[in-house]
C-alpha positions in Angstrom: 0.0 0.0 0.0 1.5 3.4 -1.0 2.0 6.2 1.4 -0.6 8.3 -0.4 -3.2 5.6 -0.1 -2.4 5.2 3.6 -2.8 8.9 4.2 -6.0 8.9 2.2 -7.5 6.0 4.1 -6.5 7.6 7.5 -8.0 10.9 6.4 -11.2 9.3 5.4 -11.4 7.5 8.7 -10.9 10.7 10.7 -13.5 12.6 8.6 -16.0 9.8 9.0 -15.4 9.8 12.8 -15.8 13.5 12.9 -19.1 13.5 11.0 -20.5 10.7 13.2 -19.1 11.5 16.6 -19.0 15.3 16.8 -22.8 15.8 16.6 -23.2 13.1 19.2 -20.6 14.6 21.5 -21.9 18.1 21.1 -25.5 16.9 21.8 -24.3 15.1 24.9 -22.3 18.1 26.0 -25.4 20.4 25.7 -27.5 17.9 27.7 -24.8 17.5 30.3 -24.4 21.3 30.7 -28.1 22.0 30.9 -28.7 19.1 33.3 -25.9 20.5 35.5 -27.7 23.8 35.6 -30.9 22.0 36.5 -29.4 19.9 39.3 -27.9 23.2 40.7 -31.3 24.8 40.6 -33.0 22.0 42.6 -30.1 21.9 45.1 -28.9 18.4 44.2 -25.6 19.2 42.5 -23.8 16.9 45.0 -25.8 14.0 43.7 -24.8 14.7 40.1 -21.2 15.3 41.1 -21.1 11.9 42.9 -22.5 10.2 39.8 -20.1 11.9 37.4 -17.0 11.5 39.6 -17.8 7.8 40.0 -18.3 7.3 36.3 -15.2 9.2 35.4 -13.0 7.3 37.9 -14.4 4.0 36.6 -13.9 5.0 33.0 -10.4 6.2 33.5 -9.5 3.2 35.6 -11.0 0.9 33.0 -9.3 2.8 30.1 -5.9 2.8 31.8 -6.1 -0.9 32.6 -7.2 -1.8 29.0 -4.6 0.5 27.4 -1.8 -0.7 29.7 -2.7 -4.4 29.2 -3.0 -4.1 25.4 0.1 -2.0 25.1 2.1 -4.6 27.1 0.7 -7.5 25.1 0.3 -6.1 21.6 3.3 -3.8 21.4 6.0 -4.3 24.0 6.1 -8.1 24.5 5.9 -9.1 20.8 8.8 -6.7 19.9 10.8 -7.7 22.9 10.3 -11.4 22.3 10.5 -11.4 18.5 12.0 -8.2 17.4 10.8 -6.1 14.5 8.4 -8.0 12.2 5.7 -7.4 9.7 2.4 -9.1 8.8 1.8 -10.8 5.5 -1.8 -11.6 4.5 -2.0 -14.1 1.6 -4.8 -13.6 -0.9 -6.0 -15.6 -3.8 -3.3 -17.0 -6.1 0.0 -15.1 -5.7 -1.6 -11.9 -4.4 -0.7 -10.8 -0.9 -0.8 -7.8 1.4 2.1 -6.8 3.5 1.6 -4.6 6.5 4.7 -3.0 7.8 5.6 -2.2 11.4 4.5 1.4 11.2 1.1 0.7 9.7 0.7 -2.3 12.0 1.2 0.0 15.0 -1.4 2.4 13.7 -4.0 -0.4 13.1 -3.4 -1.9 16.5 -3.6 1.5 18.1 -7.0 2.1 16.5 -8.3 -1.3 17.4 -6.9 -0.9 20.9 -8.6 2.5 21.3 -11.9 1.1 20.3 -11.5 -1.8 22.7 -10.5 0.6 25.5 -13.4 3.0 24.7 -15.9 0.1 24.8 -14.7 -1.6 27.9 -14.2 1.7 29.8 -17.7 2.7 29.0 -18.9 -0.7 30.2 -17.1 -0.1 33.5 -18.5 3.4 33.8 -22.0 2.1 33.2 -21.7 0.0 36.4 -21.2 3.1 38.6 -24.1 2.2 40.9 -22.9 -1.4 41.3 -19.5 0.0 42.3 -21.0 2.5 44.8 -23.2 -0.2 46.4 -20.2 -2.4 46.7 -18.2 0.3 48.5 -21.0 1.5 50.8 -23.1 -1.6 51.2 -24.7 -1.9 54.7 -25.1 -5.3 56.5 -28.5 -6.8 56.8 -27.8 -8.6 60.0 -29.2 -11.8 58.5 -26.9 -14.7 57.4 -27.7 -17.1 54.6 -28.2 -20.7 55.8 -25.7 -22.3 53.3 -22.5 -20.4 53.3 -23.1 -18.2 56.4 -22.5 -14.8 54.6 -24.5 -11.7 55.5 -27.2 -11.1 52.9 -25.5 -7.8 52.1 -22.7 -9.9 50.4 -25.2 -11.2 47.8 -27.1 -7.8 47.4 -24.1 -5.5 47.3 -20.8 -7.3 46.8 -21.3 -10.4 44.7 -22.7 -8.5 41.7 -19.6 -6.4 41.6 -17.3 -9.4 41.9 -19.1 -11.1 39.0 -18.9 -8.1 36.8 -15.2 -7.5 37.6 -14.3 -11.1 36.8 -16.3 -11.2 33.6 -14.9 -7.8 32.5 -11.3 -9.0 33.2 -11.9 -12.3 31.3 -13.3 -10.3 28.4 -10.2 -8.2 28.2 -8.0 -11.3 28.4 -9.9 -13.0 25.6 -9.6 -9.9 23.3 -5.9 -9.7 24.0 -5.4 -13.4 23.4 -7.2 -13.3 20.1 -5.2 -10.2 19.0 -1.9 -11.7 19.9 -2.7 -15.0 18.2 -3.6 -13.2 15.0 -0.4 -11.1 15.2 1.8 -14.2 15.6 -0.2 -16.1 13.0 0.1 -13.5 10.2 3.7 -12.9 11.1 4.4 -16.6 10.6 6.0 -16.8 14.1 3.3 -18.6 16.1 5.3 -21.8 16.5 8.3 -20.0 18.0 8.9 -20.6 21.7 8.5 -16.9 22.6 5.1 -16.6 21.0 3.9 -19.9 22.5 5.0 -18.8 25.9 3.3 -15.5 25.6 0.0 -17.1 24.5 0.3 -19.6 27.3 0.5 -16.9 29.9 -2.6 -15.2 28.5 -4.4 -18.5 28.4 -3.4 -19.2 32.0 -4.9 -15.8 33.0 -8.1 -16.7 31.3 -8.3 -20.1 33.0 -7.5 -18.4 36.4 -10.4 -16.0 35.8 -12.6 -19.0 34.9 -11.7 -20.7 38.2 -12.7 -17.6 40.1 -15.9 -17.5 38.1 -16.8 -21.0 39.0 -16.5 -20.2 42.7 -18.7 -17.1 42.3 -21.3 -19.3 40.5 -21.2 -21.5 43.6 -22.3 -18.6 45.8 -24.8 -17.4 43.1 -26.7 -20.7 43.4 -28.6 -19.2 46.3 -30.4 -17.3 43.5 -31.2 -20.5 41.6 -34.7 -21.1 40.2 -34.2 -24.7 39.1 -35.6 -26.4 42.2 -39.0 -26.8 43.8 -38.6 -23.2 45.2 -36.4 -20.3 44.5 -32.9 -20.6 46.0 -30.4 -23.4 46.2 -32.0 -26.8 46.5 -30.9 -30.4 47.0 -29.6 -30.8 43.4 -27.7 -27.5 43.6 -25.8 -28.4 46.7 -25.3 -32.1 46.0 -24.7 -32.0 42.3 -23.9 -28.6 41.0 -21.6 -27.5 43.9 -19.3 -30.6 43.6 -19.2 -30.1 39.8 -18.2 -26.5 40.3 -15.4 -27.5 42.7 -14.2 -30.1 40.2 -14.3 -27.6 37.3 -12.4 -25.0 39.5 -9.7 -27.6 40.2 -9.4 -28.6 36.5 -9.1 -25.1 35.1 -6.7 -24.2 37.9 -4.5 -27.2 37.0 -4.8 -26.2 33.4 -3.6 -22.6 34.2 -0.7 -24.1 36.2 0.3 -26.4 33.3 0.2 -23.6 30.8 2.7 -21.7 33.0 4.9 -24.8 33.2 4.5 -25.3 29.5 6.5 -22.1 29.0 9.6 -24.0 30.0 8.7 -27.7 29.7 6.6 -28.6 26.8 3.9 -31.1 27.9 1.2 -30.8 25.4 -0.3 -34.1 26.2 -1.0 -33.0 29.8 -2.7 -29.9 28.4 -4.8 -32.0 26.1 -5.7 -34.2 29.1 -6.8 -31.2 31.1 -8.8 -29.9 28.2 -10.5 -33.2 27.8 -11.3 -33.3 31.5 -12.7 -29.8 31.3 -14.9 -30.6 28.3 -16.1 -33.9 29.9 -17.0 -32.1 33.2 -18.8 -29.4 31.2 -20.8 -32.0 29.4 -21.5 -33.9 32.6 -22.7 -30.6 34.1 -25.4 -30.5 31.4 -27.1 -33.7 32.3 -25.8 -34.9 35.8 -27.8 -32.4 37.9 -30.9 -33.1 35.7 -30.5 -36.8 36.4 -30.1 -36.2 40.1 -33.2 -34.1 40.1 -35.2 -36.6 38.0 -34.1 -39.9 39.7 -33.2 -38.9 43.2 -35.1 -35.7 44.1 -38.4 -36.0 42.4 -39.3 -39.4 44.0 -38.4 -38.0 47.4 -38.9 -34.3 46.8 -40.6 -33.3 50.0 -38.1 -35.1 52.3 -35.0 -33.9 50.4 -36.2 -30.3 49.7 -37.9 -29.7 53.1 -35.1 -27.6 54.6 -34.7 -25.6 51.4 -38.5 -24.9 51.4 -38.1 -23.6 54.9 -35.3 -21.3 53.8 -37.4 -20.0 50.9 -40.4 -19.3 53.2 -38.3 -17.6 55.8 -36.3 -15.4 53.4 -39.3 -14.5 51.1 -41.4 -13.4 54.1 -38.5 -11.2 55.3 -37.7 -9.8 51.9 -41.3 -8.6 51.3 -42.1 -7.6 54.9 -44.6 -10.5 55.2 -43.0 -11.6 58.5 -44.6 -8.5 60.1 -48.2 -9.6 59.2 -50.3 -10.0 62.3 -52.9 -12.8 62.1 -56.3 -12.8 63.7 -59.5 -14.8 63.5 -62.6 -12.9 62.3 -65.6 -14.2 64.2 -68.9 -13.7 62.4 -71.4 -12.4 64.9 -75.2 -12.5 64.9 -77.5 -10.1 63.1 -76.3 -6.6 62.3 -78.7 -4.0 63.9 -79.5 -0.4 63.1 -78.0 0.5 66.5 -74.7 -1.0 65.3 -74.9 0.9 62.0 -75.4 4.1 63.9 -72.4 3.4 66.0 -70.4 2.9 62.8 -71.7 5.8 60.9 -68.1 7.1 60.6 -67.4 4.0 58.6 -70.5 4.0 56.5 -70.2 7.7 55.7 -66.8 7.0 54.2 -67.8 4.0 52.0 -66.4 4.8 48.5 -69.3 5.0 46.1 -67.3 6.8 43.4 -64.8 4.8 41.3 -62.0 6.8 39.8 -62.9 6.3 36.1 -66.5 7.5 36.2 -65.5 10.2 38.7 -62.8 11.5 36.4 -65.2 11.6 33.5 -67.7 13.5 35.7 -65.0 15.9 36.9 -64.0 16.5 33.3 -67.6 17.4 32.4 -68.4 19.7 35.3 -65.0 21.1 36.4 -62.5 21.3 33.6 -63.8 24.8 32.8 -61.7 25.1 29.7 -60.7 22.6 27.0 -57.0 23.0 27.8 -57.4 21.7 31.4 -57.3 18.0 32.2 -57.6 15.7 35.2 -54.8 13.1 34.8 -56.0 10.9 37.7 -58.4 10.8 40.7 -56.7 10.0 44.0 -58.0 9.0 47.4 -57.0 10.6 50.7 -58.6 11.7 54.0 -58.9 15.0 55.9 -60.2 15.9 59.3 -63.2 18.1 58.5 -65.5 19.4 61.3 -63.9 17.1 63.7 -64.5 14.0 61.6 -62.3 11.9 59.5 -63.6 12.2 55.9 -62.3 10.0 53.1 -62.2 12.1 49.8 -61.5 11.9 46.1 -59.4 14.6 44.6 -58.0 15.5 41.2 -55.6 18.2 40.2 -56.5 20.4 37.3 -53.5 20.4 35.0 -52.8 22.2 31.8 -52.7 20.0 28.7 -51.4 22.2 25.9 -52.2 19.5 23.3 -56.0 20.1 23.9 -55.7 23.7 22.6 -56.8 24.5 19.1 -54.0 23.8 16.7 -53.8 27.3 15.4 -53.4 28.5 19.1 -50.4 26.2 19.8 -47.8 28.8 18.9 -44.4 28.9 20.6 -45.4 31.9 22.7 -48.6 30.3 23.9 -47.0 26.9 24.7 -43.9 28.1 26.4 -44.5 31.7 27.7 -48.2 32.2 28.3 -49.9 28.9 29.1 -47.5 27.7 31.7 -49.5 26.0 34.5 -52.7 24.3 35.6 -54.9 25.7 38.4 -56.4 24.2 41.5 -58.1 20.9 42.1 -61.5 19.2 42.7 -62.3 17.4 45.9 -65.4 15.5 47.0 -66.3 13.0 49.7 -66.1 9.4 48.4 -69.7 8.6 49.5 -71.6 11.9 49.0 -74.0 12.1 46.0 -76.2 15.0 44.9 -79.8 14.6 43.9 -78.7 14.6 40.3 -76.3 11.6 40.9 -73.2 13.8 40.9 -70.4 14.2 43.5 -70.8 16.9 46.1 -67.7 19.1 45.6 -66.0 20.5 48.7 -63.3 22.2 46.5 -64.5 23.4 43.1 -64.3 26.0 40.4 -61.7 28.6 39.3 -60.6 30.4 41.5 -61.0 27.5 44.0 -63.9 27.7 46.3 -63.8 25.6 49.5 -66.4 24.6 52.0 -63.8 24.2 54.8 -60.9 26.4 55.9 -58.8 23.3 56.0 -59.2 22.9 52.2 -58.6 26.5 51.2 -56.0 27.0 48.4 -54.0 30.2 48.5 -51.4 29.0 46.0 -53.4 26.9 43.5 -51.0 27.2 40.5 -49.8 23.8 39.2 -46.4 24.1 37.6 -45.4 20.5 38.2 -47.7 17.5 37.8 -48.5 14.1 36.2 -49.1 15.6 32.8 -47.0 18.7 32.8 -44.2 17.7 30.5 -43.2 20.7 28.3 -40.7 23.3 29.2 -41.8 26.9 29.9 -40.0 30.2 30.3 -41.3 32.4 33.1 -40.7 36.1 33.9 -40.5 37.1 30.2 -39.9 40.7 29.2 -43.5 41.8 28.5 -45.6 38.7 28.3 -47.5 37.8 31.5 -48.6 34.2 32.1 -52.2 33.1 31.8 -53.3 32.4 35.3 -56.9 31.4 35.1 -60.1 32.3 33.1 -62.6 34.7 34.6 -65.8 34.9 32.6 -65.1 36.4 29.2 -61.8 37.7 30.5 -58.5 36.1 31.6 -56.5 36.8 34.6 -52.7 37.0 34.2 -49.8 36.8 36.6 -46.1 36.2 36.9 -44.2 33.3 38.5 -43.0 34.2 42.0 -41.0 31.0 42.7 -37.3 30.2 42.1 -37.6 26.8 40.6 -36.3 27.5 37.2 -32.8 27.9 35.7 -31.9 31.5 35.0 -31.5 32.1 31.2 -28.5 34.3 31.8 -26.3 35.3 28.9 -26.0 34.3 25.2 -24.1 31.0 26.0 -26.9 29.6 28.1 -29.5 30.6 25.6 -27.6 28.8 22.8 -27.3 25.7 25.0 -31.1 25.6 25.8 -31.9 26.4 22.1 -29.8 23.4 21.1 -31.2 21.1 23.8 -34.9 21.8 23.0 -34.3 22.4 19.3 -35.9 25.7 19.6 -34.7 28.8 17.7 -37.1 31.2 19.5 -35.3 30.6 22.7 -32.3 32.2 21.1 -34.0 34.9 19.0 -37.1 35.9 21.0 -36.9 39.4 22.6 -39.3 38.1 25.3 -36.5 36.1 26.8 -34.1 38.1 29.0 -31.3 37.2 31.4 -33.7 37.3 34.4 -36.1 34.8 32.7 -36.2 31.3 34.1 -36.7 28.1 32.2 -38.6 25.3 33.9 -38.1 21.8 32.6 -38.2 18.2 33.9 -41.7 19.3 35.2 -43.2 15.8 34.9 -43.2 14.3 38.4 -41.8 10.9 37.3 -39.1 12.5 35.2 -38.2 14.9 38.0 -37.6 12.3 40.7 -36.0 9.8 38.5 -33.5 12.4 37.3 -32.3 12.8 40.9 -32.7 9.2 42.2 -32.6 6.7 39.4 -31.7 3.9 41.8 -35.1 4.0 43.5 -38.3 2.5 42.0 -41.1 5.0 42.1 -44.8 4.2 42.6 -47.1 4.7 39.6 -49.5 6.9 41.5 -48.3 10.1 43.2 -51.2 11.9 44.9 -51.8 15.6 45.9 -52.2 16.9 49.4 -53.5 20.3 50.5 -51.0 21.7 53.1 -51.1 25.3 54.3 -53.0 26.4 51.2 -50.5 24.8 48.8 -50.7 21.6 46.7 -47.9 19.2 47.6 -47.5 15.9 45.8 -46.6 12.8 47.8 -44.6 10.2 45.8 -43.8 6.8 47.3 -40.4 5.4 46.4 -39.1 1.8 46.9 -35.7 0.4 47.6 -35.4 -3.0 46.0 -33.0 -5.7 44.9 -33.2 -8.8 42.7 -30.3 -10.5 44.5 -31.8 -11.4 47.8 -31.0 -15.1 48.5 -33.8 -17.7 48.7 -36.5 -15.1 48.0 -39.1 -15.7 45.3 -38.8 -13.1 42.5 -41.8 -11.1 41.2 -41.8 -8.2 38.8 -38.0 -8.4 38.4 -37.2 -8.0 42.1 -37.2 -10.2 45.2 -36.7 -7.6 48.0 -38.6 -4.4 48.4 -39.2 -1.7 51.1 -41.2 1.6 50.9 -38.3 3.4 52.5 -38.7 6.8 51.0 -41.5 9.3 50.5 -40.9 12.3 48.2 -42.7 15.6 48.8 -42.9 17.8 45.6 -44.3 21.3 45.8 -46.6 21.8 42.8 -45.7 25.5 42.6 -42.0 25.6 43.2 -41.1 22.0 42.3 -39.0 21.6 45.4 -38.3 18.0 46.2 -37.6 16.5 49.6 -36.7 12.8 49.9 -37.8 11.7 53.4 -36.4 8.4 54.8 -39.4 6.7 56.4 -37.8 3.3 57.0 -34.3 4.0 58.4 -33.8 0.4 59.3 -33.7 -0.7 55.7 -30.1 -1.6 54.8 -30.6 -0.6 51.2 -31.6 3.0 52.1 -28.8 3.1 54.6 -26.4 2.3 51.7 -27.9 5.0 49.5 -27.7 7.5 52.4 -24.0 6.7 52.7 -23.6 7.3 48.9 -25.7 10.4 48.7 -25.7 12.0 52.2 -27.2 15.3 50.9 -30.1 13.8 49.1 -32.1 12.3 51.9 -33.9 14.0 54.8 -34.9 12.4 58.1 -38.6 11.8 58.5 -38.6 13.8 61.8 -38.2 17.0 59.6 -41.5 16.4 57.7 -44.4 18.8 58.3 -46.8 17.0 60.6 -49.7 18.0 58.3 -48.0 16.2 55.5 -47.4 13.2 57.8 -51.1 12.9 58.4 -51.7 12.1 54.7 -49.4 9.1 54.3 -51.1 6.2 52.8 -49.9 2.7 52.3 -48.9 2.5 48.6 -51.1 0.2 46.4 -48.3 -1.0 44.3 -46.4 -2.5 47.3 -49.6 -3.8 48.8 -50.4 -5.7 45.5 -47.0 -7.4 45.6 -47.3 -8.3 49.2 -50.9 -9.5 48.9 -50.1 -11.7 45.9 -47.2 -13.4 47.7 -49.0 -13.7 51.0 -51.6 -15.8 49.3 -48.9 -18.6 49.3 -46.5 -17.5 52.0 -49.1 -17.4 54.8 -48.3 -21.1 54.8 -45.3 -21.6 57.0 -45.3 -25.4 57.3 -43.1 -26.8 54.6 -45.4 -29.8 54.0 -48.5 -27.5 53.6 -46.6 -25.1 51.4 -45.2 -27.9 49.2 -48.7 -29.4 48.7 -50.2 -25.9 48.3 -53.0 -27.1 50.6 -54.1 -23.7 51.7 -53.3 -21.5 48.7 -55.2 -18.2 48.6 -56.0 -16.2 45.5 -57.2 -12.8 44.6 -61.0 -12.8 43.9 -62.6 -11.6 40.8 -65.5 -9.1 40.4 -67.5 -7.4 37.7 -66.1 -4.0 37.0 -68.0 -1.8 34.5 -69.3 -4.8 32.5 -66.3 -7.1 32.5 -65.0 -9.7 34.9 -61.7 -8.7 36.3 -59.3 -9.3 39.2 -60.5 -7.4 42.3 -58.3 -4.4 43.1 -57.2 -3.4 46.6 -59.2 -0.4 47.9 -58.8 2.2 50.7 -61.5 2.2 53.4 -62.0 4.0 56.7 -63.0 1.3 59.2 -62.8 0.3 62.8 -60.9 -2.9 63.3 -62.3 -5.5 65.8 -61.3 -4.6 69.3 -60.4 -1.0 68.2 -62.2 2.1 69.3 -61.0 4.4 66.5 -61.6 4.3 62.8 -58.5 4.2 60.7 -57.6 4.7 57.0 -56.3 1.5 55.5 -56.1 -0.6 52.4 -57.9 -3.9 52.1 -58.1 -6.9 49.8 -60.1 -10.1 50.3 -58.8 -13.6 49.6 -60.6 -16.7 48.2 -59.2 -20.3 48.3 -57.5 -21.5 45.1 -60.2 -22.7 42.7 -63.1 -21.5 44.8 -65.1 -18.4 45.2 -66.0 -18.2 48.9 -64.0 -15.7 51.0 -61.4 -17.1 53.3 -59.6 -14.0 54.7 -58.9 -10.3 54.1 -55.6 -8.5 54.3 -55.2 -4.9 55.5 -52.4 -2.4 55.6 -52.8 0.5 58.1 -52.0 4.0 57.0 -52.6 6.0 60.2 -50.5 7.2 63.1 -47.9 5.1 64.8 -49.4 2.0 63.2 -48.6 3.1 59.7 -47.4 0.2 57.6 -48.7 -2.5 60.0 -50.0 -5.5 58.0 -52.7 -7.7 59.3 -54.9 -10.6 58.1 -58.3 -11.6 59.4 -59.1 -15.3 58.7 -62.6 -16.8 58.6 -63.4 -20.2 60.0 -63.1 -22.9 57.3 -66.3 -24.5 58.5 -68.4 -21.4 57.8 -69.4 -20.2 54.3 -68.6 -16.6 53.7 -69.7 -15.2 50.3 -66.8 -14.1 48.1 -67.0 -11.1 45.8 -67.8 -13.1 42.7 -70.5 -15.0 44.5 -72.1 -11.7 45.5 -71.8 -10.5 41.9 -73.6 -13.7 40.8 -76.4 -13.2 43.3 -76.8 -9.6 41.9 -77.0 -11.0 38.4 -79.4 -13.7 39.4 -81.8 -11.4 41.2 -84.6 -11.1 38.7 -85.6 -7.5 39.7 -82.0 -6.1 39.6 -81.1 -8.0 36.4 -84.3 -6.8 34.7 -83.6 -3.2 35.7 -80.0 -3.2 34.5 -81.0 -4.9 31.2 -83.7 -2.3 30.7 -81.4 0.6 31.2 -78.8 -0.9 28.8 -81.5 -1.1 26.1 -82.8 2.4 26.5 -80.0 4.4 25.0 -77.9 4.2 28.1 -75.0 2.2 29.4 -74.7 0.7 32.9 -71.3 0.6 34.6 -70.9 -1.4 37.7 -68.4 0.0 40.2 -65.9 -1.6 42.4 -67.5 -4.1 44.8 -66.3 -3.2 48.3 -66.4 -5.5 51.2 -66.7 -3.7 54.5 -66.0 -5.5 57.8 -68.2 -4.0 60.6 -68.8 -5.4 64.1 -68.3 -9.0 63.2 -70.4 -8.7 60.0 -69.6 -8.2 56.3 -71.4 -5.7 54.0 -70.9 -5.8 50.3 -71.5 -2.6 48.5 -71.4 -1.9 44.7 -72.3 1.4 43.1 -74.2 1.5 39.8 -73.5 4.3 37.3 -75.7 5.3 34.4 -74.5 7.1 31.3 -76.6 8.2 28.4 -75.2 7.6 24.9 -75.5 11.3 24.0 -73.6 12.3 27.2 -70.2 11.7 28.6 -71.5 12.4 32.2 -71.8 9.3 34.3 -74.3 9.6 37.2 -74.5 7.5 40.3 -78.0 6.2 40.2 -78.2 3.1 42.4 -76.3 1.4 45.2 -76.4 -2.4 45.5 -76.1 -3.7 49.1 -75.7 -7.3 50.1 -75.8 -8.7 53.6 -76.0 -12.4 54.3 -78.6 -13.9 52.0 -80.3 -10.6 51.1 -79.4 -8.2 48.3 -81.0 -4.9 47.5 -80.7 -2.1 45.0 -81.7 1.3 46.2 -81.3 5.0 45.4 -78.9 5.4 48.3 -76.6 3.5 50.6 -78.8 4.2 53.6 -82.0 2.9 51.8 -80.1 -0.2 50.7 -78.9 -0.9 54.2 -82.5 -0.5 55.5 -83.7 -3.0 53.0 -81.1 -5.7 53.6 -81.5 -5.4 57.4 -85.2 -6.2 57.1 -87.1 -3.0 56.6 -88.7 -2.1 53.3 -88.8 -4.0 50.0 -85.6 -5.8 49.3 -85.4 -4.3 45.8 -87.3 -1.6 44.1 -89.6 -2.6 41.2 -88.0 -2.2 37.8 -88.0 1.4 36.7 -89.9 2.5 39.8 -89.0 6.1 40.6 -90.6 8.4 43.2 -93.6 10.3 42.0 -93.8 14.0 42.8 -94.1 14.2 46.6 -93.9 10.4 47.0 -91.2 8.5 48.8 -89.6 5.5 47.0 -91.5 2.2 47.4 -94.9 3.8 48.3 -98.0 2.7 46.3 -99.5 5.0 43.8 -102.6 7.1 44.8 -106.1 5.7 44.1 -107.5 9.1 43.3 -108.3 9.4 39.6 -107.6 13.1 39.3 -104.3 12.8 41.1 -103.4 9.9 38.9 -104.3 11.9 35.8 -102.1 14.8 36.9 -99.2 12.4 37.6 -99.6 10.9 34.1 -99.5 14.4 32.6 -96.4 15.2 34.6 -94.6 12.1 33.5 -95.6 12.7 29.9 -94.1 16.2 30.0 -91.0 15.0 31.8 -90.6 12.3 29.1 -90.7 14.9 26.3 -88.1 17.0 28.1 -85.8 14.0 28.4 -86.4 13.2 24.7 -85.4 16.7 23.7 -82.2 16.5 25.8 -81.3 13.1 24.3 -81.4 11.4 27.7 -82.8 8.1 26.7 -82.5 6.5 30.2 -84.6 9.3 31.7 -87.0 9.0 28.8 -87.5 5.3 29.4 -88.0 5.7 33.1 -90.6 8.4 32.6 -92.5 6.3 30.0 -92.6 3.4 32.5 -93.8 5.7 35.2 -96.4 7.0 32.8 -97.5 3.5 32.0 -97.9 2.7 35.7 -99.9 5.8 36.3 -102.2 5.1 33.4 -102.7 1.5 34.5 -103.5 2.7 38.0 -105.9 5.2 36.5 -107.7 2.5 34.5 -108.0 0.4 37.6 -109.3 3.3 39.6 -112.0 4.2 37.1 -113.1 0.6 36.7 -113.8 0.5 40.4 
């Protein structure tokens, strides 16, 4: 190859690299710089520094090791051992390519640089593994096989395994490179080359020996036995094989070193054959032991390992703290007992989040650009009583504006935030079947001083994802609509990054691909840019090692909206613990408070005994705050997170069995019941209730989910998680006697469907231009009894406004559908008709269930009234109402005929 061709090829390579890498590097630099400014603005620059410093140190250490190792083996040793040489690559026929020493150095340098870049980046990517290794806290719990603290498996073993695999990868790349160099140089048979390759091969085998020993410890994460964790086959078949494999490869490494001076190829072949044979044996010998030894005697041989799995799984998921009680079903529930539990019944949730969100959207969005992302559940002390409420934040959704109005100025300078929220009691229903709003409208109106909002602006939320620039030169921000006019204001917080001079404006213009940021005269040095406004994005930027709950919820504190965000510490390396959802250890150790106006984040440590959070506190001491510093008003609104409760409830269905024999036979397996939700059969969701536990004098806010036996539908138990006071986080289960039949949710649903009156009414509504949605069936334990309550929503086809029209109540063998919960309770407790007649609605001045008048004139007036009401319903397109009025008209006419015939 000529010098000109060489220079041309090198120039083309450099140009190609520049075209490909420079845009990437510049983009990364802009992102890095603007994120640095953002971390500084939220007061978490130390977190970013720790991450960057760790990555840089790992990258540099990895690069230095790779460069040094490759330089030693690809440059120094070959030249020292063999002197100056060149490569000759033989082509077809007599054609060949000769690569001289200088070009060979360039090629090897390029390849080495790529290898160093790749492996250094891989090392830097394990920055959190390295930090956990360095700062890992002990669990104070030893594994039953090797006696190591659990922290060894959670924090240290992953780093050891990565380090060994990374080192072996480097050795393999080096060995292949040296073998090719010696091969194309025609010097591979020389003693010096053979000795060099032998040393590299010995290093690889030494790493393999260490890897086999690490695999021995990692067997405690095995999933090949009857339960998760090392079993009989692992300890009696795989462990001996790993010891043998370790010995063979260690002998092989030693022989390779001896082979440098004494050539004993036959011994190496013998070792290689033994390694291959053991590797093949390892493929079928454990399976044979499992098949012919373990399976015929599985319970006897696996018993102790089942015990380990039960004990460690219960610990890993916090199930060892579940308190167990018997729930004794008492006699008849009386009205006096209902009155004593009115604080529970007043807080029965009749509004499901889906229909309630649709209702909020229709009556409280006010403008098309507002949206309710979710409806959450919480509780407040109002007028001296604990009231369970639904609430939803009114966020700004710029995508719902008209397309011609979505200009850059509107999206990023004027329409910057949402406004206020809606709040209503979970069980309160207006005469129209709508929620009774305690916080409503814009500006927010409140029925209680406790719920007043003095700072209702929502700059950070679940849907607030675009960047905005506040404190522009002349443009004020849209604050809220007021009749035909709009009210404008300016942001008074300090959450944003100051735009500063030209350099910052260029950086942000590049980051957001927005020329107006650079050119707009509205942007001045005092303007602030707000980004990472989405709650999930905001917290994950700061603490990517935590797993965040899917449902942050708002709290009204001192007139402000503060988001509470549950965060979990977790691991997938906990020995002997059953994995689920990619983890096998979890704690709700952190609660994050995020101010909806300023965006200020505070990470409160609520479980300081968790070793994982102790580790993260050691890594990021400035990130976390002690729970003692939390505002007591905010502390009152903790709620046990549903995501964690679902995981625990699913596992507890099996892990309430602590006897290995019972567990092995799955004799008492519990499952999640099903219910009819809307119109589909689905798994029953956990739900928040305000109840008084047996032997307790005070109602508490908690989460509940019933259980049914595997393959059956009767209820066997119900699990709860307390959310109030000093008992926060306490798990408990109430079990029913196995001799008594307790209706499960699906059995109650079937009884509702089989009730001819209820079924006829629901079918009638579905055929009259309306759709019937059945809400969440809620089981309420009360004074040794169980009440089953299910709301019924009606929605006309021409309307998107669901209305709560009926409540189904079931108690023992009675089921009733009534206009209200109190009427339904009265019916199932023995007073009044069990179920209203199909379509029967109160006449003017008549209570539900009363017979029609026998006076002909009065009946005629009633018929006329129903006819006029039916016409009004028809004009409004409310077919459900139209059908009901026609039925009432028919009854009135029939009664009139009977009255005149007499």
